[in-house]
N, C-alpha and C positions, 0 to 999 in steps of 0.2 A: 521403811517403815516397819510396822511390826510384821512377823507372821502369821499373827493369830493366836498364838498359844502362850498360854501362862504356865512358869514353873518356878519354883523357888530358888532362890539363888544361894549357893553355898557361899558362905562368908567367912568360915575358919580356914584356916591354912589346911588343916587335917582332913577336912571334909572335900577341899578342892582336891587336894593329892588323890584322898581314895576316888573322885570321880574320874581323873585322870588314869586312875589304874584301873576303874571299871571299862573305860574306853580300850585301853591296851587288851584288857582279856576277851572285851567282846572283838575285837578284830582278830585276836589270836583264833579265837573259836571259829568265827568266820573264815580266816583261812585255813583252818584244818578242814572244814567243811567244803570248801570250794577243791580244795586240792584233791580230797577223797572224789568229789566229783566228776574231775578232770582226768585222775587215773581211772576211773570207771570207764570213761570213754575211749580209754586206749590212748591218751596224749599225756606226755610228758608235763606236769604243771610247771609253770613260770612265777616265780614270787612274786613279780610286778603286776602280772594278771590276774594272780589270785587276789592280791589287795586291793585292785582298782575295780571290783566287782559293785553293781549297784547297791547292794547290801551294804556293803561296807563303807561306800561313799555316804552312802544316807546315814549310817551310823556318826559317821566323823561330824557329818553337818548339823546334825540333830544334836550330838553331844556339846559342840563348839557353840552353838546357839544357847544352849543351857548355862555353859559357863561363862559367857559372855566375856568382858574385859579383854584381859592379855590373849587369850586362847582366839578371840575374833580378830584382834590387832595384828597377831602375826601372821595369820591366814590371809589378811588383806596387804601386808608388806610381802609376802611371798606371792601374791598373785601380780604384784607390782615388778619384782625383780625377776621372777623366775618364769613368766608366762610362756617366754620361748622355751623353756629346757623341761615343763612339765609334761606330763603326758594330758591329751586334751581333756579327759574325764575330771582330773584333779583340779586342772586350772580353772575348768568352769565352777567346780564346787567352791575352790578357794576365793574366786570373783563373786560370788554371791554373798559372801560374809562380810558384804559392806554393811548392811544394815537388817538382815534377818535374824534378830535375836528374840528369844522369848521374853514376855513382858513379866513384871513382878508381880505377885498375887497382892491383894491388898493387906494381907497381915504383916507383909514386909514394906509396903508401901507407907503406910500409916504412921510408924514410928519416924521417919525421915522428916515427914510434913510436919509432926507434933515437935521435934526437936529443932525444927528451922522456925517455925513461927508459934510454938506454943500450943497448949491442949484446945484452946477454942481457934486452931488455925481455920476452921471454914467461916469464922465471923469475918474475915478479909474479902471473901467473895460472895456475889450473888450465885455463881455456878463454878463449880470444879467437876469436870469429868474423870471418875476413877480408871477408866479404861483406856488406856494411852492410845495416843494417835500414831505411835511410831516407838520403835524398840531398836536401841543399835547397840555398840560395844560397850558404851560406857555409862548409859543412862535412856531413860524413855522420857517423851514428851507428852504432855497432858494439855488439853484445852481448857480453859478456865474464862473468867469474867470477873473483872472487879466488880465493886458494889454499885458503881455508876454506868455498869455494863460494858465498861472496856475491853474487848477481847485480847486475851493474852494465850500465849504458848509457854507451859512452864517447863523445863527440862531438870527431871529429877536422877541425881546420880545414883547407880546401882551400890547399896552397901556393902563396904568392905574391898571394892575394886582398887584403891589407892595401895591397901596393905598389901594386896594379892599378886601386884604386878611383877614383882621379880622373880617370885618361884613360879608362878603361873608359865612364865616365859621358858624358863628352865625346864619344867617339867614338859610342856609342849615340844620344846626342840628335841628332848630326850626321845619323846614318843615318835615322832618324826623319823629319827634316825634308825631307832630299833626296827620301826617298822618298813624301813627301806622305801618311804613314800616320797623321799627326794632324793635326786641322782647325789654322788657324792662330791660332785665338782663344784655345787653351790658353795659360795662362801657363807657360811650360817653366821659366822661369828659378829661381822659389822650388823648384820640386820637385826640380830638379837639385841645388841646393845643398843641400836637406834629404837627397836620396838620397847624396849624399858623406857628410852628418855621421851619417846613419842606420847607413850599411854601415861606417863607421869604428866607430862605437859598438858594432855587432852583432859586428865582429870582435875585438873586446876582452872574450875570455873571462874574464878575471879580475875584470873590471866585471860580467858577467853572472853569474859565481859569487857575487859580492858580493850583487847583486840578488836573486837565489835565495834566499840565506841569510836575507837581510832578511824576504823573503815567509814563509818557514819559521816563523821567530822569530814575526812576526806571527798566524799564522795557527794557533800550535800548540796553542790550546785550541779550534779549531775541528774538532769531529768528523766533519763532513761532507766537508772537504777535506784532502789529503794532499800536500807536497810533496817532489819526490825530493831525497834529501839530497847536497851536494857531498861528493866525497871529495878533500880537498884534498892528501892526499899523490901524488894520481896525476895533478892538475890542473896546467895550465900557461897560458903564454900562447896556445898552439895547441890544447891538448886539455883538455875539460871532462869529470870524470867523476863520476858522479853514481848514486847507487842505481837500481836497475831496478825498475820499478812493471809489474807484471802485470796487465793490464786489457784491456778491448775498446773500441775507438774510441766514442766518445759517440754517433755518429751512427747506430751500428748496434743501439742499444738500444730500438727501437720495439716491440719485442715484452715490454718490461718493462709492468709496470702503469701504469695511468695516474698514479696518486698519485705514484709512483718517477720518472717522467719529468717529472712538474711539479716534483717536490722537486731534482732535478738542476739545471733549468733556473732555479728560483729561487735556488738557493745562489750560480750564477754570476751572476746580477743582483745580487745581496747584495754578492759579492765585488767587481764591478765598481765599484759606490758605495762600497764600502768602501774601495778602492784611490784612488779619486779624492778623497772627502773625507776620508778619516779618516789615509791612509797619503803620501798626494800623490805616488805613484807607481803608474801603470797598466801593466800588460804588455797593450800595444795588438795584438797579433797574434791574430786570432780563428780562425785555422787550426784546423780541429778536431783536426789531428794533435798539437797542443799538450795536448791534454786525454784522460783517459782514464777510462774506468768501472770500479772495482775493486768485482765482483759481491760478494765474500765479504763485504765491510765496507758496502757501498751507497756509497762515497766517491767523489769525483771527484779525478782524481789531476792535478796541475799539472807540466807538464814543460820548457816553454822560457820563458826570460827575457829575451833578446836585446834585445827590441823594449820593454823597459821603457822607459819616459818619467817624467819628473818635471815635474809642475804647481805652478807659483807659487801660494802662497797667494791672492793677487788673482784669478787665474784659476779657482781652485776655487771661490771665493765667486762669482764670475761664472756659473759653470755651474750653481751649487746655485741661484742667483736665477733662472737661464733655465729649469731644470727645474720649478721650483715654479712660477713663472709661466706655464707650460706646462701644469702639472696643472691649475691653476685657471683656464687659457684668458685670461690677463691679457695682451692682445697689446701694451699701452704699456709694463709691464714686460718683457716679451720682448723689445720692440724695444730698451729701456735697456740689456739684459744683452748682446745679441748686437751692440750698437754696441762696447760695452766689450770686448767679444771680438774686435773687428775684423770681423766678417762683412760688413759694410757699405762699399763703397767711397764715395768723398767725392763723386762725382758721381750717387750712386744716385737713379734716379727714383722717387718715390711708389710708382706702380704695382710696379716692381720691389720695392722694401721689403716691400709686401704680399706679394707672393709669395714670399719668402723667409720671412716670417713664417709663410704658411700650410703651408710646408713643415716649419717647426718644430712645427707644431700637429700636423700629421699625426704626427711622430716621436714627440709625447708623448701620442698616441692611448691607450696601454695604462696610461699614469699616469693620465689622465683616468677611465677606467673603473672602476666602482666593483665590486671584487670581483676574481676571476679573470678575465684576459682569455685568449681561446680564441685561440691564434696559428694551430692548425690549421685555423680556419674562416676566417682573416684572409686580406685581398688587400693590407695594410699595405705590404708590399714593393713591390708593384706600383702601389701608388697613388702612393706617392714617387718612383718612378723616372718614372712618366706627369708628374707635376707638377714634377720637376726639368728633365724634357727640355722641356717647355712655357716654362720660366722661361729655360733656355740657349738655346733657336730661336727662340720666338716673342717672349719679352722682351728677349731678346738681352743677358742680363746674364751676364758671363763671368768676374766677379771670384773668383777662388779665395780661400777661406777661410784665417786661418792653418792652417801645415801642422801644428803640435800638436791642432788641430782636427780635421784630416782622418784623424789616427790614431785620434782619440776616436771620429768617426764609423765609422770601420773596424770597431773593436768592438762598438760599438752594433750595426751592421749584422750581423755575424757572429752576435752573440747573438738577433736577430731572425729570420735564418736557420736557426739550431740551434733554437730553439724551434718554428718552422714545422714544419721537417724531425721533429721528435719529436711533434707535435702536442699540445704542452703548454700548460696552463690555468694561467696565474700572477698572481699579485697584485703587479704590479710596484711600486704606488703603496705597499706595505707593505715593499719592500725599500730605498725611498729614504729615507735619515734627515732628520728633521724638524728638526733644529737645523741 
């Protein structure tokens, strides 16, 4: 959702470069001030400690929220890949960048609507709320109603996002390296390449609309899930219009009966496995804001398809092999599948490989459980994090897995987190297809 703030979006390349420059200057000033305070207290200042002050972290978060676009997307990707390597303060900051963007002011919004629908664009609607319901890295969402009263959600892309993607990513990477906010060991190059590809894909609203329509067709016979319907006559390259689903955030349904919470989470695990193994397309963004609970019908509403990724048949087969061997705790077969997917570097030491396989074993714990796995009583996420930090720091294994796998990790971790938040008990093994 929106952070409640509104700020003009810099659309020119020079303007955005200047904003990155001001961020770097502000951080440098904060660094000098914090260093002086630390010296005055009789301590020797450490660069990392001086950079990670609350003031500097707030400055980074605020400037990324104003920049939107690639700045937020790189932060999201880093929070996926480097969460176990980053200082907790920075990891938390990057994790908040999923949807905490500033909204566009009206003077930037109006030209987009005029360009899409004409000077008399308001004639299409009985109501159009100029204050957005949500603002994220690519665009913001407005509530509207057709002339017949049909409620709509209108996603409007920020101006200049497509044109600024590559330079934004490069500028932000330079800033992160110069300020030493990231460990030198993190492999930035593949993440930056993927950030550019992913942002270009998410900025293609026609591509997103097509993915949404495919998912709606595939789930048409599933009474527990509903997909927002694309309004093709109002959609364009910069606007995605869809039916408005009225519901509650998924994480807010903790007061629902245990059986209903279990059912909601079980549906989402089943959907994930269907997406990966049956459809070959996975909506990889687990942001809770992408899902709604519709209390009247007990359905889960699916909203956002910008992060939909395709998985090739050979990768899907390898993931199926990995999960099933993890379910049966067959480490030899797990290693074979992991190697096929590219999880192991060429020079991996035996102890490092063993540690990676232990991570997979932990992640597959719910699959090995006979019957309902109680996520509410589980510390699985903490154990995975601890083992990941041990692998990174003590075992010194810095190899990043394939980026496509990172997105799948993000989706699975998001489901684990939601299940824990709702204290759900789920038979995850029953959700996994046998064939």
